[in-house]
Structure formats: C-alpha cells, structure tokens
N, C-alpha and C positions, 0 to 999 in steps of 0.2 A: 630715955623715952621708950615706952613699951611699944612692941610691934603693932599692937592694936591701935594705939594712939597715932603711930606713924601712918598707918594705912588710912585712918580717918582724916588726918590732917592733909595728906597729900592727894587724897581722892583718886588713888590709882586703881580702885576696885570698881568693876562694873559687872553686874550680873554674875558675881562670884569669881570672875577671872581677874588676874593681875596684869595691868597694862604698864609697860616700861616706857618712860618718856623718851623723847627723841634723842636726847643727848647721851642716853645710856646705851652705847653701842660698842661694847668691848668684847674681847675674847672671853670665853668661859674657861679660863685657865687660872690655876692657883698661884703659880710662880712665874716670874718674868725672866726670860733669858736676855742675853746682851748682844747676840749676834743675829744678823739678817738670815733669812731662810736660804738665800741664794745671792750670788754676786751679780746677777742680772736683774734688771727692773723692767716690768711691763706696765705701760700706761694704756688703759682702755678708754676710748672715747666712743660713747654711744650717741648716735644721731637718732633721736627719738621721734617717732611719727611715721616712719617709712620713707626714707629719702629716695627720690627718683634717680635710680642709677643710670638710666639712659641719657638724662640731661646732665649727669655728673661726668661720666666717661662716655663721650659722644661718638656714636658710629657715623662719622661725618661723611663717609663715602656711600652710605646705604640709602638707596632710594625709598625703601619701605619706611625707614625712620621718618623721612620728610613727608611721605604720603600720609602716614598715620598721625602725624603731629603737625598739621598745617599751620597752626598759630603759635605753638610753644617750642618747636624744634629750635635748637641753637644754630644760628647762622653759620654756614660753613666757612665764611670769611673771618669769623671771630674766634674760632676755636684755637686751643693751644695744642698743636699736634704732638702725639706721642709716637705714632708710626703711620703707615699708609691707610690704616683702618679706623683707628680710634684717637680721640683727643680729649683733653680736659676742657670742662666748662671754663670760659674766660674768668669767672669769679675765683678760680683756683690758681691764679697766677703765682701766688706765693708757694703753693704746693709744687707747681711746675719748676720753680727754682730749685727746690729740694730734689725733685725727680732728675733734673739735669745734672745734679751732683751725685747721682747714684744712691740716693737715700730713700727712695720710695719704691715699693712693690705694689702693683695693681693686680688684684685677683678678680677675674670676671666670673659671672654665672655661679655665684655662691648661694646655696640654699640647703634644702633637705627634702626627703621624700614626703609625699602627701602634705604639702604646705598648708598652713592655716593663715587666713587673711585678717584675723582679729588682732588688733594691736596688742591686747593684753596676753592672749594665748601665745602668739608668735614671739613676743618678748620673753615670756616665760621659757619657751623652748630654747631660745638663744642663751638666756641667762643660766639655765640649768644644764644645758648641754644634753638635753633629752631628745628622744624621737617624738614625732607628733602624737604618738599613741600613749606616751608616758606622762605621768604627772608627778614631778619630783618636788620635794619641799626644801631641797638644798641646791645651791648654785655650784657652778664648775670651779669658781675661784674659792668658794667656801670649802669644797671638798679637797682642793689643793692644800688649803691650810690644815684641814683634818689630817691629810696624809703626811705632811711635813712635820706636824707637831706630835706625832706618835712617839712616845718615849723620850720627849724632851720638853723643856719649858718654852713657852712662846710669848713674845711681846704682844700686847693687845693691839698693836698697830702695824702688824705685818702686812695687812691689806687695808688701805685707806680709801674711802669714798669722799669726794669733796661735795658734800651735800648735807642737808639736815636729816635725811632719812637713809636707811641702809637698803640697797637693792638686793633682790633675791640672789643675784650672782655671787655676793659676798657672804652669804649665809651658809655655814656648814652644818654638818650633823652634830659636831662636837664643838667647833670653833667658829666664831663670827668675826667679820671685819669690824672696823671702827669708822663711823661717819662723822665728819665735821665740815663746817663751812670754811673755817680758818682756825689755826691754832689759838689765836688770841681769844676768839669768841668761845671756844670750848673751854679754855682755861678759866675765863671769867665765870662761866656757868658752874664750874665745879669748885669755885672758891667762896661761895656764899657760906655764911655761918651755919645755915640749916643743913647744907650738904656735908660740910665738915663734921657736924655733929653726928649725922647718920653714919659716916664712914667709921666712926669710933665705936659704934655699937656692935658688939660681937654678934656675928650671924649664927643662927642655929646650925647644929651639925647635920640635921636632916636635910632632905633635898626638896623641900617645899618651895613654892614660888617666892616666898618672902626671903628665905635664905639665899636663893639665887639672886634676888634683887640687891640684897646687901653686898654680896660678893661682886656683882657686876658693877655696882656703884663705886666700890672701893677701887676696883681695877681701872675704871674710867678716870677717876681722879688722878691715880698714879700715871696713867697713860697721858692724860692731858698735860700734866706737869712736865713729863719727859718731852713730848712733842713741842710744847711751848718753849721750853728751854733750848732745845736743839734748833728750832726754827729761827732763833735770833742770831745764830752763829754766822750765817751767810745770807745777806740780803741781795737780791738780784740787782744788777746794774742795767739790765735790759729794759727798754720801754715797751711793756706789754700793752695790748689794747685794753681799753676800759670796759669791754664787754664782760659778761659773766664768765664765758669760757676763758677769756684772757686772764681774768683775775684768778680763776681756778688753776690754770696752768702755771701762773706765776707762783701760786702757793706750792704746787707740786715741785716746781723747779727749786724753790728755796729749801724745801724739805730734803730733796735729793742731794743738793750741793752742801747742805749742812750736816749730812751724814746720818739722817734718820734711818733706822733699820726697817725699811718697808720694801717689800718685794713687788707688790702690785698696787697701783693707783687706779681709781675709777672715777669718771666724770661724764656728765651727759650734756648734750645740747639739744633742746627740744624745738618743735615748731615745724617739722618736716611733713606734716599731714596736709599736702597741698592739693586739695580737691578743687579749689577755686583760685583763678588767677595765679598760677603756680610760679611763673618766672621771676617776678619781683621778689617774692618771699624766699624762694629757694636760693636765688643769687645772693641775697643779703646774708642768709645763713651760711652758705658755702664760703662767702668772703670772710665772715667772722671766723669760721673754722680755719681757713687757710692762713689768715694773718696771725692768729693766736698760735697755731702749730709751728709756723715758720719761726717766730720769735723763740718759742720753747726749744726747738731743735738747735737753733743758733746759740741759745743760752747753754744748752748741754755741751755743745762743741767748745764754747769759750771756756768752760770749766773742766774740759777733758773728761767728760762723762758720756759722750755720745755713743761710744762703742758699747756701753753697758745698758743703754736705755732704748727700748723699742716701744713704738706707739701703734696700737691696733685700733682701727676705726671701722665700725659696723653700724648697720641699721636693721631693724627687725624684719623688714621685707622691702622689696623694690615696688615699683608702680607698674600698672598695665602698659602695654606698648601703645595702645591707641589712646589719644587724649579724650577727655569727656567734653560735654557740651558747655562746661563752665571755664574753659581754658585752663583746666587742671588735669590731674590724673588720679585714678582710683587705685585701691590696694592691689598689689601684684604679688610676685613671688621672688624669683632669684634676683640677686643684686651684686654690686661690687664691694670689695673689702680692700682697705689700704693698710699696708705695713710701712711705717716710717721710722727712720733712725736706725740705730745699731750699726753694724759694719756695712761698708759699701757693698752694693750688689752688682753682680754681673748679669743678672736677669731681672729687669725691672717690670716687665709684663709677663705674668706667670703663665697665662693660658689664652685660649682663643677668645675672640670677640663674640658677643651674643649673636646667635643665629636667628634672625627675624623671619626666616622662611620656615622655621620649624618650631611653632609655638604650641603651648598646651592651653587650649581654649582662650587664646589671646594673651597668654602670659609666657614669659621666658622660662625655658627649661634649665634646671640647675645641672651643672656638670661636676661641681666640687661641693662636697658636704662640708658645712661650716665646722663640723667636729674634726675634720682633717686638719684644719687650721689650728684649732685648739690643741689637738694631739701633737702637732709639730712644735708649737710654742711650749707646751708642757715638757715634752721630751728634750728638745734641743736648745731651748732658751732658759726655761726655769729648772731644768735638770731634775725632773721627777718622772714617775711612771704614769704615763697618761692612761694606760689600760685600767689601772685601779680607780682613777678619778672619773673617767668617762664610762666605766663598766664594760667596755668592749674595745677591741683593737681597731684603730682606723689607720688607713694609709697615711704616711707622712709626705709632705710636700717639699720640693726643693726651694725653701725660702731663704736659706743662708748660704 
C-alpha cells in the first residue's frame, strides 16, 4: 500500500496535519530494552475537578471552618481523627485503615506561587511541573522517561496511563508514555488485518510525519503484544470494586504482579468540581477512591510488592474556605496530597494543618510547593536527578 493511499484510507489528515489515533501511544524509540527503568513503582492517581481538601482532611477543632461552612462542614462527631486537629472525612474509612497501619502520609497546604484557578491551566502546571508563568509542552513523567532513556533502549510501556488518551504528564520531549484502557482491548485493536499490513510497510528514512506514524504504529503493536502476554501471567484474587477506578487499579495490580517492566502508572478519577450540593457527590467519590486504593494496597501486600509500590494522590487545586450559596465550594488554591504504600512511615502527617486565620483573599496559603514532592519522589524513589527533570533544584521532604 502506498503511503498516499494509506493516508487517504485512514483519513488521518486534516488541514495538512497528521493526527495519530488514540491507540497509537507508544514511545518514540527504535529498539526495546528488557529491563525496567527502576526497581520502584509509582502509581499516580489524579482527582480531577479540584477536590475540596478541607472536607477531605477536616480541621474538626477549628471554629472558623464551621462558621464558614454552615451547611457542608463535616460533623465533628463523624470524622475519623488523625490527631487533635485534623481528621479524615468518614468516606475515607478504608484509607484510615491504611493510615493506622503506617501506610499513609498526609501532606497539607500543597500548592505553588501565583496559583491559577482554571482547571485546564492548573492541571497543566501540575502535570508539567512548571511555574505558573511557564508554558511547557512536556510533562514531568515524560521528562523522567527522557532522562532515563538517554543512551539506552526503552520499552514503549515504561509509563502506562490507564485511559484511552495520554495525559500531558506522560508526554516527554523525546519519549512518550503509552495509554490503554486494558491490555486485552489494546491488543485487539492492534491485531486487525489492516493494522498488521501497515506494520509490514517499510517506513521512510526521513523524519516526516508519515515515517513517524509507521514507526509508532509498529512499536505499539509490539508493546501491546508484550503487555497482553505478561498480563495473563497473574490474575488478581482480590475483589476489586466494579467502579472505573477499581477496574483500573485491578489492571495495574495485575500488570505489576505479572512482572511488566513499567515504572510509572497514571490513572484519573473525575467529578470533583463540586460547585453545587457538594457533600453527596464528594463523599461518593472519596468512598470510591478509598475502597479501590485499599484493595490495591492489600493486593500489593499479599503479593509481597508493597515495599516497592508508592501511590501519589493529588488534585489540581483545592476549594475556597467559605462555602457558596449553592451548598458547594468554588475554585481555590492550596490542597492536601496523599502518599500511600511503600515502606511503613514513622511520620504520617508531614506538616501543619491549614491556617484559617491567615488566608489569601479567602483562599488557603500554600507552604509546600508541589514540585518539592516531585523532587523527593524522583530523587529518593525513582532514583533519578530531579534537577534535570524539573529544571531547577527544589528542597526535598522527609517522606521516607
């Protein structure tokens, strides 16, 4: 098949530009290695929409909290106490179980200078690891892949996103992650006669878009076959929730325990933009999150992998301290971050509770830059040079 015919048949061209379909999400690498980039694994869970941190980690002894949230504040008698100041939302009962076993770190007041309250812009900032004044086209995990793959071959699935589309976080300057809903689905997509025919067509030696597409397609087919084969090695015996997050973490668990050479997994749970009637919606989502993560962590423990697997949970921003007129909350700034799994901790609450007497125009002030968390995970967990990836040096936190 000639390339011109291929383009015409697949209708991948629009206004002179080449669009790569959703299942073509592989690394731009010519040869595949056989070893993982690192002996540790990071699982990132993104709570999309701006989760309300004050109703997640509740300052249950703070009168200002109850005054500013007369109808949505979590009842003091229902909270799951962590210390004399803060407590978990009761929907996080399954996270509290992990916390009591020394497997959860709570980091309060996480943000960045000059915060942006736009969902899209703030998420870009978190995913790229940039400042609010920078606009980057590569993500912090993608640049981690770039750095690790210099001078060596990389498997096209060293970073996997459990989704149909690839987030900016996993897009590097030279290397991209791979997105898939599940190994079986991706494998089926790459086994059609049409796709197999395309992979046998020699790509041009030049660096035009068509040559890139041929190479990417061939790599994706190879990666899909590898992941599909490995994923069948070890099926989980745990009863995961039937929610989307439960299914996604089940897939991740099976890939980890089957020995797939992936260093970073990425998954999202959406719906946290709670402007109206917040409590029911947030409680439902937090319960879904807690139940799925609890099973995942226990799955890792049962398979003797928990010491090597860390879960990072974040949201693009928190909510304002004062509730709105619709029994909800509007876009805010600083928020809490959870680290779950890995070795047991001696310090489960990293820093101070939010100071509701010292606000910035009604919003919480950050005290920990989110890039300090990234730097610590990159240096001390993924064993790479965070300065090269984040383009500047950040203080490291006592997370381990």
